[in-house]
C-alpha positions as CSV (number, residue, x, y, z in Angstrom):
1,M,50.4,6.9,3.4
2,L,48.0,6.3,0.5
3,Y,47.0,9.5,-1.6
4,H,44.0,9.8,-4.2
5,G,44.1,11.0,-7.6
6,T,43.2,10.7,-11.4
7,I,45.4,9.9,-14.0
8,S,45.6,13.1,-16.2
9,R,47.8,12.1,-18.6
10,W,48.8,8.9,-20.3
11,H,51.5,8.3,-23.0
12,D,50.8,4.4,-23.7
13,D,53.9,4.2,-26.3
14,K,56.2,5.4,-24.1
15,G,54.9,3.6,-20.4
16,F,54.5,6.7,-18.4
17,G,52.1,9.3,-17.4
18,F,50.9,11.8,-14.8
19,I,48.6,11.6,-11.8
20,T,46.8,14.8,-10.6
21,Q,46.3,14.1,-6.8
22,D,43.1,15.3,-5.2
23,H,43.4,18.4,-3.2
24,T,46.5,19.5,-4.1
25,R,45.9,19.3,-7.9
26,E,49.7,18.4,-8.1
27,E,50.7,16.5,-11.0
28,L,53.0,13.5,-10.1
29,F,54.8,11.5,-12.5
30,F,54.3,7.4,-12.5
31,H,55.8,4.7,-14.8
32,L,53.8,1.9,-16.1
33,S,56.2,-0.1,-13.9
34,D,54.4,1.3,-10.6
35,C,51.1,-0.3,-11.9
36,P,49.9,-4.0,-11.0
37,P,51.7,-6.1,-13.5
38,D,48.7,-8.5,-14.5
39,G,46.0,-5.8,-14.6
40,V,44.5,-3.3,-17.2
41,R,46.9,-0.6,-18.8
42,P,46.5,2.7,-17.4
43,Q,44.1,5.2,-19.1
44,V,43.0,9.2,-18.5
45,G,40.5,9.2,-16.4
46,F,41.2,6.4,-14.1
47,V,40.8,6.9,-10.6
48,V,43.7,5.6,-8.2
49,Y,45.5,5.4,-5.0
50,F,49.2,5.7,-4.9
51,Q,52.3,6.5,-2.8
52,R,54.4,9.4,-2.9
53,Q,58.4,9.0,-3.3
54,Q,60.9,11.5,-3.3
55,G,63.3,10.4,-6.7
56,T,67.4,10.9,-7.0
57,N,66.9,14.3,-8.7
58,G,64.7,15.5,-5.6
59,K,61.2,15.4,-7.5
60,V,58.4,13.9,-6.1
61,S,56.6,10.9,-8.1
62,A,54.1,8.3,-7.8
63,C,54.7,4.8,-6.9
64,Q,52.8,1.5,-6.1
65,V,49.7,3.2,-8.2
66,Q,46.5,0.8,-7.1
67,G,43.1,0.7,-7.8
68,K,40.0,-1.2,-8.9
69,V,40.3,0.0,-12.6
70,F,43.5,-2.3,-12.9
71,T,41.9,-5.4,-12.0
72,A,41.1,-7.6,-14.5
73,P,37.2,-7.9,-15.4
74,P,35.8,-11.1,-13.9
75,A,35.3,-14.0,-16.0
76,A,31.9,-14.7,-17.2
77,S,29.5,-15.7,-14.7
78,P,26.8,-18.1,-16.2
79,P,23.5,-16.7,-16.8
80,L,20.9,-16.1,-14.1
81,Q,17.8,-18.2,-14.4
82,P,14.6,-16.5,-15.1
83,L,12.3,-16.1,-12.0
84,D,9.3,-17.7,-12.0
85,Y,7.1,-14.5,-11.5
86,V,9.1,-13.0,-14.6
87,L,7.7,-15.5,-16.8
88,T,4.2,-15.0,-15.7
89,P,2.5,-12.7,-18.6
90,A,1.5,-9.1,-17.3
91,A,-1.6,-9.2,-19.6
92,P,-3.9,-11.9,-17.5
93,R,-3.0,-10.5,-14.5
94,H,-4.5,-7.3,-15.3
95,S,-7.5,-8.8,-16.7
96,H,-8.0,-10.4,-13.6
97,S,-7.2,-7.4,-11.4
98,R,-10.0,-5.6,-13.8
99,V,-12.7,-8.7,-12.9
100,H,-11.7,-8.4,-9.3
101,G,-12.4,-4.4,-9.7
102,I,-15.6,-5.0,-11.3
103,V,-17.1,-7.6,-8.8
104,L,-15.7,-5.3,-6.0
105,L,-17.6,-2.2,-7.6
106,L,-20.8,-4.6,-8.0
107,L,-20.5,-5.6,-4.3
108,L,-19.9,-1.9,-3.1
109,T,-23.3,-0.6,-5.0
110,A,-25.1,-3.5,-3.9
111,G,-24.1,-2.4,-0.3
112,V,-24.9,0.9,-0.7
113,A,-28.3,0.2,-2.0
114,G,-29.4,-2.2,0.6
115,Y,-28.3,0.2,3.0
116,A,-30.0,3.5,1.6
117,S,-32.9,1.0,1.8
118,F,-32.8,-0.2,5.1
119,A,-32.1,3.2,6.5
120,S,-34.8,4.8,4.3
121,R,-36.9,1.8,6.1
122,S,-35.9,2.7,9.9
123,S,-36.0,6.3,9.4
124,A,-39.4,6.4,8.4
125,A,-40.3,5.4,11.9
126,P,-38.5,7.9,14.0
127,A,-39.4,10.9,11.9
128,S,-43.1,10.6,12.3
129,S,-42.2,10.8,16.3
130,V,-40.0,13.6,15.6
131,I,-42.6,15.4,13.8
132,G,-45.4,14.9,16.3
133,T,-47.5,12.3,14.7
134,V,-48.4,9.4,16.5
135,R,-48.7,5.9,14.8
136,P,-52.3,4.4,14.6
137,V,-53.1,1.8,17.0
138,A,-54.8,-1.4,15.3
139,T,-58.3,-0.4,17.0
140,P,-59.7,1.9,19.7
141,A,-59.8,-1.0,22.0
142,A,-56.1,-1.7,21.9
143,A,-55.9,1.9,23.4
144,T,-57.7,1.0,26.5
145,A,-55.8,-2.3,26.8
146,T,-52.2,-0.6,26.7
147,A,-52.3,0.0,30.1
148,G,-50.8,-3.6,30.7
149,F,-48.1,-3.4,28.4
150,R,-44.6,-2.1,29.1
151,C,-41.5,-1.9,27.2
152,D,-39.4,-5.4,28.6
153,G,-36.6,-5.6,25.7
154,R,-38.9,-7.7,23.4
155,Q,-38.2,-6.8,19.5
156,H,-39.9,-9.6,17.6
157,C,-43.2,-10.8,16.3
158,S,-42.6,-14.3,17.9
159,Q,-42.4,-12.6,21.5
160,M,-45.8,-11.0,21.1
161,N,-48.7,-12.7,22.4
162,S,-51.5,-10.4,20.8
163,L,-51.9,-7.8,18.2
164,Q,-52.5,-5.1,20.6
165,E,-49.3,-5.7,22.7
166,A,-47.3,-5.6,19.2
167,A,-49.1,-2.4,18.6
168,Y,-48.1,-1.1,21.8
169,F,-44.5,-2.7,21.4
170,L,-44.1,-0.5,18.1
171,Q,-45.4,2.4,18.8
172,H,-44.0,2.7,22.3
173,C,-40.7,0.7,22.8
174,P,-37.4,1.6,20.8
175,D,-35.4,-1.2,18.5
176,T,-38.4,-3.3,17.6
177,R,-38.3,-5.2,14.7
178,M,-42.3,-5.9,14.1
179,D,-43.3,-3.9,10.8
180,G,-41.2,-5.3,8.0
181,D,-42.9,-3.4,5.4
182,G,-43.1,-0.1,7.2
183,D,-46.7,0.6,6.9
184,G,-47.3,1.0,11.0
185,Q,-49.0,-2.3,10.9
186,P,-46.9,-4.8,13.5
187,C,-47.2,-8.2,12.9
188,E,-49.3,-8.4,9.9
189,T,-48.2,-12.4,9.0
190,Q,-48.5,-13.8,12.3
191,F,-51.9,-11.8,13.8
192,A,-53.5,-12.0,10.1
193,N,-57.3,-10.9,10.3
């Protein structure tokens, strides 16, 4: 059975020392001949594995002492080749990320400004109907002509047949897109006076 311990004393000039066994804290004698012959010489602090044996004098000692510390260091391996990403300087990478960050910030700002402009134009129409005001109709004659119009899903000026029809759709139908400048007058370009 293998036991675990630490070399607590070593007399290099005499070729022997003592191992303190873990758990029992018992000190066991060992000789240089109990260590691997082609390895590193024992030193105080080495962690080792060993077997216990009882000598002719009745005392227990350590034998067949072994451990990672007794193996010779590996032969020098060739140096590792540097990786491509290690050779790339870090400064340009940071400057690219700064440029990307600035571009992203500008795009975000433009998007927020565009949305705010859109929201203010589209919210102007519902706000007037919530307050209770009615959008002006183009002419008084248009009010009498609205009896024949009804909301049928049309939204754009190109789908309208007259200015009165466009005015009716703008005033009564949801989601119309006929008052681009938000002044309450639909299809000004198509039905210019």
